[in-house]
N, C-alpha and C positions, 0 to 999 in steps of 0.2 A: 700659814706654821712656822715660815721664817722671818727674819725683816734685816735680813741681807740683802745690800746693792741698792739702797735706793733709798731714804726717805721717808718713813712709817708713819701714815697721819692716823694718828690718835686722838680722842676727845679727851681734853682732861682741860686740868685747870686748878686753880688756888681757891680753896674757903678761907675769907679773912676774918682775923680777929676774935676766934677761937677754936680751941683744942676741944677735940671728941673722943671721949673712948668707942666703948665698939657694943655697945646698949641695941642697935637694931635686930642683932643677930639673932640671940637670944631667943627675941619675940618673933621676929621671920621664921624661924625652924617652926612654929604653930601652922604654920600656912598654906598644908595640903588639905583642906579641909575638905566637906562633902560636896561634888560638882552640884550648881542650881545654874537655873535659867534666867533668864534678865527680868527683875521684879517690873511688877505693873507698877506703873507711872503713881507717885504717891500725890499726896494731896498738894504738899509743897510743888511737886512737881506739876501739875494741874491748874497749879493758879498762873502758868504761862513765864514769859521773857519780860524784862521791866524794857518798856518803851527807849528807843535807842534814838539817839539828834539825829539820825538817817532814818527818811523814810521814802518807800517807794509805794504809790499803791497798786491795787490788784489788776488794774486793766494795763499798767505797765508795760506786763510782761508779755512776751512775745506766745501767741499760740503753736501750742506742740501738739501734733498728731499724737494721740493714742491706739494702739493696736489691741486685737482679741486676745493677743499670745498668752497660751497657761499652761504651766508646766504641772503635772502632778509628781510628786516627790514623796516618795513611802507616805501614798495616802493622799496626800494634802496638795491642796489646788494651789498653786501659787501666780499669780498674773504678773507677767513682767511685760507690758504695754508698750513700755519704750527700747525694745531686743534689738529694732531697729540704728538705731545709735551705736549698736557693736560694732556696725562697719565706718571708718573713718574715714572712708573715701568717696560714698555715696552722696550725689546732689542734695540728698534732705540734713544727714547730718551736718554739711560744710554752709548748708544755709543756717541750720541749729544754731553752730557756731560763732559765724557772723552776726548774726540777732544779738546773743547771748553778750557778743564782746561789745555791742554796740552798747549795748542798755548798762551794763556794766562801768563802762568809759564813761558814758554819762553821768552816774550816781559816783564816780571816782571824781570830776572833774569838781562834784558838791564838798568837795573834802576838804575845806581851809586851811589845814596843816599842810598837805600833803608836800606842795614845794619846800616849807622849812624844813619837813624832815630830812628829803630827799639832799638838800643842801648841806644840812649838817651829818648825815650820813656818809654822803660822798664825803669831806672834808675829814672824819674822820678814818675811813674807810682808805685814802690818798696817803698813805706812808711805806715805807720802803719792809717789804716782805720777804724773810730770807727761809730756806728751809734749811731741816737738818743738813748737814755735810756726811758724807760719806764715800768711800775711798773704793776705786777698785784701781787695779794694776796700781803703779806706780802716782797717778793722778787724784786729786778731789774734784767731786762735784757737789754742786747745789743746785737750788730750785732757787729762781727771785723772780721778783715782781714789784716794778720800779712804782708802782702805786695803782694804777690805774688800767694798768696794763690788760687787756682780754684775758689774756693766759699766761700760767708761770710759764718763764725760760730758763731751760739748763744751762747751766755754765761748768765751767772747765777749768782747773788751776792745776800747775805744778806741786805745788805745797799751800800750806793756809796762809803764806804772807806775799806768795806773787799774786799778778796782775790777773785776772779770771776775764775770760774771754768766752762768748757765744759757741755750745755746740749744738746746739736746736731749738729753733724761736718757732714755733706751731701759731705765733700770729702772722708768721708770713707765706701760712698755707690756707689761707682763707682773708674774705674782705671785711666779712665780719664777726669775723672771731668767734665761728662756733664748731671749728673743730681743734682738738684738743688731745692734748699728749696722756696718754690715759695709762701706760704704765712701761716700764725699760727692764732689760735685763743683759745685762753687760755678760762677756765671757767670762773663763775664770781667770785667765788675763790682762783683760782688761782692753783688747783691742778690738776687739767686735763689739756692735750695740744689737740690739734687736729691740725692735719700739713699737706701739700698738698707736691708732689713730684714732677717736673717732668724731662723729660730726654729726652736728645736732644734737647732739643728748644723747643720741641712742649710744645704746649698750655693744651694738655691733662694730667691731673694729676690723681694721685693718695693719698687718705687722709689716715695718720696713726693716730694714736693715741697713746699716753704717761700719765703715770700718775707722777707727780711732786710733791716730798715728800723733803723740804730743798734744794729744787736744786739739788737730783737724779734721774734723769728720771729711770722710769720704763717702758719698751713697752710692748703696749698691744697687743691682735690678732687680731683689728680690722683692715679691711683693704679695703679700697672701690675706687672702679677704675671706668671708662669712666668717670671722672669728670670733667667738662671743663667751664671755667667764672662763675665762683661760690662762691655765699657767705658762710660763715658758724657762726656758731651763737648757744652756748650751752644756754638751759634753766636753770634755777638756782638752781632747783633740783640736777642738773651733772647726771641724768639718761643719756642724749644724745641731740642731735645736729643738727638743718635742716644748709642743705648743696641744690646743683644741682648737677642733671649729665644727661646723655643724654641715648637714650637704646644702650645695647651693640654692640656693632660693632667687630663680631666674626672671626677670622682670621687676622683682620687688622692689620698692620704696623701701628697703630697708629702716627700720626704725618707727614707721607707723601700721605697720603689718600687725593683726593682732595673731598668727599662727601660734599654737604650740609649738616650744622648743625640746625635742628628744631626739635621742640616738646621739647624744655625743660623741664626738671621737675627739681620740689621743694619738696625733701624727708628730713623725719626725720630718723635718726641713731639712736637708743636706743642701747646704749653701751653693749658689750659684745655679741650682736645677728649678725647673719652673713647678708650681705647687702643684700641678696636675702628677707627676712623678712620686709628689710626698709619699712615706710609709705609712699606713694606718696600722698603729703599735698593736693600741685595746680600744674593742667598743664592746657594748654591752648588751646587744640584742631582746636579751631575754629579760631584761630591765629597763628598758628606754628612758625613763626620767630618770635615774641614775647617773650621776654626776662624777666627773674625774678629776686631778689634776696628776701632773710631775713632774718630780725637782730630781737634781741629780746629788748626790752627798756630796759635803764638803771637799772629802779625797775622792772624786771622781769616778769611783767603782761603781756603785749603787746607782739604781735608779729607783728611789721613791716612790712609788703610788696611790694617791689618797682617792679613795673609793667613798662618796656621797649619798645619804636617800635624804632629798628636800634642805632642810635649815636644821635639823636637830643638830646639836653637838656631839655628834657621834659618827665614826667614819671604821671604813675599814683600812688597814695600811698592807697593801702587799710593795714588794721588793723585788730585783733583777740584780743580779752579782754579773759584770759586764764583764769580766772577768772569766767567766764560763760561758762567754760566748763565741764559739766555735767559725761560725761565718764569717768571714778576713777575705777586704779588699786586700789587693796587692802591696801597700803601702802599708799593711797592717790595720787598718781601721775599719769599726763592724763592717759588714754588707748586711742592713736593716733592712733590704727589701725581703733577705732570704727568713724575715723574721714575721712579713704583713703577715697581722693578723687573718685575711682573710686569701692571701696568694701566695702566701712563704711557705719555701719546701719546709721549714720547721717550726717548732711551736716555740714562742719565748718561754723561757723557764723560767718561769713564774712564782716568787715564796710568796704564800700566800700566810702573813705573818700574824694579822689579824684577819680573821674573814667572817665577821660579824657587825653588826651598829648598836654593840653591848656597851661604848664609851666611844669618848674622842682619843685619839692618837696624834703627836705630832714630833717629829722628829727634830733634836735639838743640835744634837752633833752625835757621831763617830768617831772612836778609834779603830781602824780597821771592822773586823765584825762588830765588835762590843758599840752597841747604841744606844745613845740616853734620849728619854722620850718622855713629855710632857704630858698626862693624861688623866681626864677624870674618875678611871676607874674606880670604883671603889672609893674614892672622893671626889665628892661635887664641888670644894674648891681648888679641886688640881693639887698633882703631887707630880715630882721628878723621877721613871724610875730607870734602869739601863736593862739591857739583854743580849747576850750575845746571841745575834742572828744565826748562828751557823747551828745551833741548838737552841732553839728557843724557847719551845714548852709553852705552856696556857700562858695568857698575859698576866692572870690572876698568881701567876708563879714568880711573876718579873719582880726585882731584885729592887728595893724601896731606898731610892738615893736619898731625895729631900721629900719627906713625908707632906699630906695637908697639914694646912695650918689647923688652927682651932678657931680660927673666927676671919682671916683674912682671905684673899682668892687670889690667888699666883695665874696676873694675867700673860705671861709671857716669859721667857728665859733663852737668853739668848750667851750664847759661846763664845768667847776670845782667844785669844793666841796659848799655848800653855793649858794651864791645868784651872782656866778662872770661867767661871760662869755668872751672868748678871742676872737677877729675878726681879723682875718688877711687879709688887703685890697692890691690891687695892684694899685697903683699912677704912671701913664706914665710907666710902666712896672717895677715898684721897689716895694718891700714891705714895706708895714707899719703894727703895732701891735698895739693893743687898750687891756685895762681892761677895760670891762662894767660890769654892773650891768646887770642879765639875765633876772630879770621881767620888768623894765625900760628899757633897754636897751640904759639909760643914760652912756658916755664916766667917770670912775671915773681917767684914767689917760694916755697919751699914753705912750707905752712903748719901754725905749729908746734900738737903734737899733744903733751897732757900724760905721754907714752913710748909704749910698745911696747902697739900694743891695736888697737881696730876701733871703726867708727863703728856704731853703733846708730839712727841716723834721722838726715834731713838734710833740710833743706827750704830753699827758693830759687826765685824767679820769674824769668822776663826784664824783666818790669817793676822791679825795683825792686834794689838793690846790696847789700843787706842778703841773709843768708844765716845758719843757726842747722844744729847739729849735736848729738851723742851722742853719748861714747866711755865706754865700760862695761869690764869686768874679768869673769871668774870670780868673785871674791869684791865688789866693789865694783859697787854698783848708779849708779853714773856721775855725771854732770856733763853739762849743756845748757852751749853756745858760741857765741856770738855774734860777728859780723864783718861791717862794712861797706864791702865791698869799696873803696871812692870811697873812705875818710876812715882804716880803721885800718891797720895793719902788720899783727897777728897776732889771732885771736879771742880773744875775751876772755871772762872764766867770766860766765853769765849765772847758773846756777842748779846747785845740787849737789844731790847725790839724797841724804837719808839716812836709815838705818831706825830705828825706831825703839826699839829693844832694842838694848843696849852692843856696838860691834860693833868690833873693829879689824881693821882690811885685814892689817898689818903683820904679823899672826898669820899668816900663811900665805904658802907661797909656788908660783908657777906652774915649770917649766921646760917645755922643747920636746924633746923629743929626735925624732930620725928615724930610726926600723926598718924595717929590712930586709925584705921581704917575700920570697917565696918562688920569684920571678924577680930577685930582688937590689935591686928598686926599693925605694927609701925615703921611707916614709910619716910625714907630720908629726903627732905623737902629744901632745898636752897634756895634763901630769900637773900637777892642784896637790890639796896636802892642808896639814894645821899644820906650822911650820916646826919644830916638835919632834921629829916622828914618827921615831920608829925603825923602820929597813926591815929589820924580822923576819920577813919572811912572814907576818904575821899580822893586819895592816892588813885591816879591809872594802871591799873596791875594788869599784866603778862604773864598766865601760867602756864608753861610748855611742858610735854610728856612725851614720853614715846610707850613703854612697855613691851615690847616683844623680842624675840630673836635672837637674847642671851646676851645683847645688847646694851652694856652702861653707857649711863647718861653721868658722866663726870665734869665739874665743872670746868667750864672753857672760855676764850676771851671770841666776841662777837659786837663789830662794830655798831650790828643793826640796832645790837640791844640797849651796847651802851648809850645811842643816840634816843632812842624812847628815854633811857631812864633821864637821861640828861637835858633833853628838848622837851620833855611833857614832867619832870621830876617823879617818874614814873617808876613802879615799883615791878622786878623781874622774879619770879619763883622759876625754879624747875624742880621737877617731881622724880625721884625715883622709884617707878614702881615695880610690882611685880611683873612677870614676862624679860625682865632685862637679866645681865648678866653680875649686877652689882653686890650681889649675893652668895655667885655662885649657882650650879645648875637648879638647885633646888627653889632657890628664887626665881627660874625663868621658869619652871615645873610648875610653879606655882600661880604663873599668868598664863599657861598655854594650854588649848586643848580644851576642856571642859572647866579648867579654871577662866577661863578669859573674863568671867564678869570680874573677879578680884581687882585685875588689870583698873576697869573701868571705875569700883569702888574706893580703889586708893585715889584718883585723880581727884574724882569727885567728893575724898575728904578731905584733899589739899585744899580746894577751892573753899572748902564748906571753913577750914581752917582758917586761910587768908582774909575772909568775912570774919568771921567771929573774933583774930587775934585786932581788928581794928586796921588792917592795910586798906580796903576797900568794903563796896559794899556789889552787891549785884550786876549795877548799874552802869558798875568802873570795871568790870570784871571780862578779861577778854583769854582765851585759853586758846590756844594753836600746837597743832604738830603734823607732821609731816610721813607719808609714805603710811608704815602701820600707826603712828601717831594721828595721820588725816583720821584711820575708822578711828586711833580712841575719841579726836574731839566730835569725830561723826555723832558716834555710839554715845556720848554723854551728852549731847545735842538734844539727843530723843529721850534720852533717859533722865535727865532734871535740866531741862530749860530755863527753869526758874533761878539758876546760877550763873547766869553769863549773860552780857550785852553783847557781846561778839567771838563767833567762832572763825578762824583763820583754819581751816582744813586744807592743807599743801598733797599733791600726789596721792591722797587717799586710796585705803584698799575698802571699796562701797559695797559691791554687789558681793555678799559671803555665799550665797548659794554656787556660784557660776566663775569665782577667780578662779581657778584652778583650770582652766579651759583655755586659758590665754599666757602667750610665751611661757614667760618660766614660774607663771601662777603654782605650775602642779610641785614646785619644792614647799611653796608653803601651807602643807599642809599637813607638818608635820608640826605648825605651831599651832594651826587651825583647826584643822579637820577638814573630814572632806562632806559635803552634801551626799555627794554618792552613797555614804554610808549611814544606815539609817539613824545608830544611835547618837554617831557625832552630827547628823541634821538635827535632831531635838535641841542641843546645845548652841548650833549656829543659829538656828531661826530667829530665835526672841532677840538677837543683838543684833544683827545684820542693819547699820545704816538703813537702807534701800529698803527696807521689808518692814519698818516699824516706825514712820514717821505718824505722829496722830495728833490732831488739835487738840491742845489743853483744852481744859473743859470750863474752866474758873479765868477771874483774874483778867487779864491783858489777851486772853484765847491768842497769844503766838509767840513762834518761836524767836531765839537770839536771833541777830543782825549775822549774816553766813555767807563766808568768799571763800569759795573754792577754788582754789589754783592748781592748773596739771598744764603739762606740755603735748603737741601735737606728735611729739619722737617721743615721748616715755614708752619704752617699751620693755620697762619691768613693771609698773603698773598702770598699765592703758589705760588713759584717757576716757575709755567709757564707763569708768566708773565713777569719777565725777558728772559725766555726762547724764548720765540715767540717773545718779539721786537729786541733781540741780531740776533734770523736768521733775519728777516726782514731789520734790518739796515746793516746787510753786503750783504745781497742779492740788495736792491734798490741802499748804493751807492759803496757797493765794486766789485760786481760782472759783470757790463757790462766792456766791451772790452775797453770802454775810460774811462773808471772810473779815476778822479784824489783824489781820498779819499785814501790818504796815514796815515792819523790819525788813532791812531790802533781803533778799535771797538770790546771791551773786556767784558769779563764775569767772575765773581768769583765766584764759585758754591761751598759752602763746605759742607760737610757731616757733619751728626750728627750736625747739628748746625739750629736754626730755627731764629725767628721774630726779636732775640736781646735778650730777658729776660732770663737770667740765665747761659748768653755763659759764661764757663768757662776764667779764666785771661788769658792764653794759645792763646786762639782763637781770646780772643781781641786783646792784643799784634802782633798778626803774621796778623790779618783785619786791621788794622792800619798800619800797616808796608807796607805793599803792595799797600793800596791806599795812604797813603800820597807819596811812595817813585814813586809811578805811577804821579802820580798830579806831583811834582815837576822837576821829568824829562821830564813829557810834557811842564811846564812852563818855563825851561832851568833854575831852580833855585841850584845856588849852596851852599854846605855846608857851615855853619861858624860858629859853634859851636866849636872848636878846641876841648876844653877842654874832648869834650865827644866821639870823634872823634876815631873808634877802629884802 
C-alpha cells in the first residue's frame, strides 16, 4: 500500500499519436451480466486450427503412462490420469520432463529465424537500465543494469551529482546469476538495510541485514529463513523489524515442493539475535489461509497490520499504538517478548479499525491519530478518506477527502513533506498525475506528462518534498522525471533512457481501439506496429492478454516485442480484458469467479477484430499469456482453436479443479472460485484447460501449435499444471491412430527458473528467442531486419 523506500515497478507506457476519451467506461458498466458456462464448440471452432509452418508427427511424442485415477466431485466423475506428474521429484516425472525437453529442442532447432531474433533481441536489450531514484537518510539509491548483467545492482550516492558506488550486487552471490535481490527495507534514518534474496526463481527468500555508513555497507550476521510473501518494516528505534515467515520445512528443496502455504506468521526480529529468538507478533490459527503484513507509520508510532483473504481487493486493517506498550526494557525500547502471541505475558493491544473484507484500505499518511487512507469502500474506482483512529467509528462514516472520480481509477496516492499529496490515476488505461493538498484533497495542479502514456515507476517519501517517476511507451524505453513540490512548477527531465542501437520511435504507431465483446462491452486494445505497415492480412501478429486479479495491463516497453515488430514487421496487440483493474473493481468483478467466461470472450473478440480489420489471418496470429494469462490462452485454444496459428502459454494455471491444493493456490479462489464448492464447480469445470481438450470434428481436425513454458522452481504456479496439460494435449489430440494433429504440442521446462521474477538476463533472452522463434516458424514469418541478422 506504500511506495516508500524503493523503486516501484509499475507496468506502464505511452499510447502514441492519438488522444482518447472516456468511452469505454460507460459501456463497461453493463459488465455484470448473468453468469454462464463456457459455450460448446461453435461451428467455426469445430473447423480446427490452420496448419502451421512447423509439423510434428504423432509418433514423435514420448509415450506417457496414464493411470486410472478418478475423482468424484459433486456427483461428477473426473478422470485425472496424470496425477503422478504432481510429484516433481519422482523419477518418472523427471524422465517425462527430460523426454519432453528433448523433443522441444529438436523442434526449436528447425525454427530458422530463432538465431536472428536472439541476435536482435540481445542488441535491443543491451542498453543501460536505470531504476527510479529514491532517498533514505541523506543518500540517494537506484537500481542499475549495464545492459546484460544477470541481475540489477543497487547503487548509492551522496547526492544526485556525485559518483555512485555499489551498495549490493547480487551478481556476486551465484555463478549462474539465479540469486536475485527480491526486496529491500531501510530503517527510518537510512543507517540499516534489511534485504531479501531468492534463489532459482523461487518465492522463498532469505532476509539479511547490513549497516550503511556513508554509502559503505557492513554486513551483519542476521539471517532469517523460511520467508515468503513478506512485509518488512523497521521500528524507529533501529532495534529490529517486522517480517513474515512460515514454519520450517526441514529437508525440502525449497522452490520445488508443492505443499500448500498456510499459517503465515508475523514476527519481530531483534537485530543481533538468532532467528530462533524472534517474537511471534501475530498468527491466525482459526484462519490458516489468511495472510498478513505490517508496516510502521511514518511517525514511528503505529504498527499498521493488513489482513487479507486470497487476492480479492479487500482487507482488514488493524492498528497497534506503540505508545500504549508498557512492557519496556531498561533502555526504554519495547520488550516484544512480553507480547509474544503464544508465550507473552500480555496481549498486544490491537485496535481492529476495519474487521471485515468489505473493501480495501491502505494507509497513505497520518498526522498523529488522524489517518488518511485509500479505499474502494462504496467507490469501485477508489477514493481517499480520513479518520481519527482514537475514535474511528464505522468505516462508512469516515470523511471523504478525495471522492471517487466519475470515470478514472485512483491507482495510488503518495504523501510528501508538508501538505502535499501526489495522486496517480488511470484514464482509459493512460496515466494521469496530480498534485493535491493532503488535508483537503484539493487539486493544486495537474502535473505535465510528456504525452498519453503510463507511469512505470514512482518514488516519494513523507520526509521529503522531492519525487521521481518514470514514463514509458510500447516503443520507447522511457525517461525519468524529477520534481521538488516546494520549488518546481512542473516535473523536469532527470534522465532519458536510450537504446544502444539505432532506433526511432517515430517509425512506429500505436492506436487504441475499443472492441465489442460478445455481450457488447467495449474492450480496450492497444495495437502497435511500424508506421508503413500495409494492412493486407499478412502481418505476423502477437496478441497478449491477462484479465485477472485486479491487475491493469498498461502500455509498457518490451525489447522482445520491439524485436518482434522490427525483425518480422510484426504487429503487437495488448488487450485490456475484464478481470483486470483498468476500470476499477467493477471491471475486475466482471471477469472473476462466475464471470470468468467474459475474459475469454473479450480475448476472442480481440482476435476476431485483428482479423477483420486486416492486420492478420488466423494463420498469422499468435496469442500469448503468462500465469493467469497462461490459463487465458489455453482456455481460448480449447474454445476457439480456429482463430490462431500458435499459442504461447507461460506458467499457466491449467488444472482448475486442483490449483488450490498447491503452495499459494488457495489464495486464488477469490478470483476463480473453488471446485470444493458445488456451485463454483459448475462454472469452473466448463473452462478448465485440462478438462476441455476436444478434437475439432471438421476442417483440419487439429489444435494450433502450442508451446507451454514453465520452470522447475516455480512455486507460485507449480509446473504440474503445464506438465499435466501437455500430457493430455498429446494424448487426446495426437495419440489416436487416425490423428490429424500435425501442429506441435510442446513444452519448455526450464531448470532453476521460477514464475518469472528475478530471472537472470541470459535466461530471459534464451526463453524469448525460443518462444518468438517458435511462433514465427508457425506463422511462416520471414526475417526482415537485414541490418541485425547474422
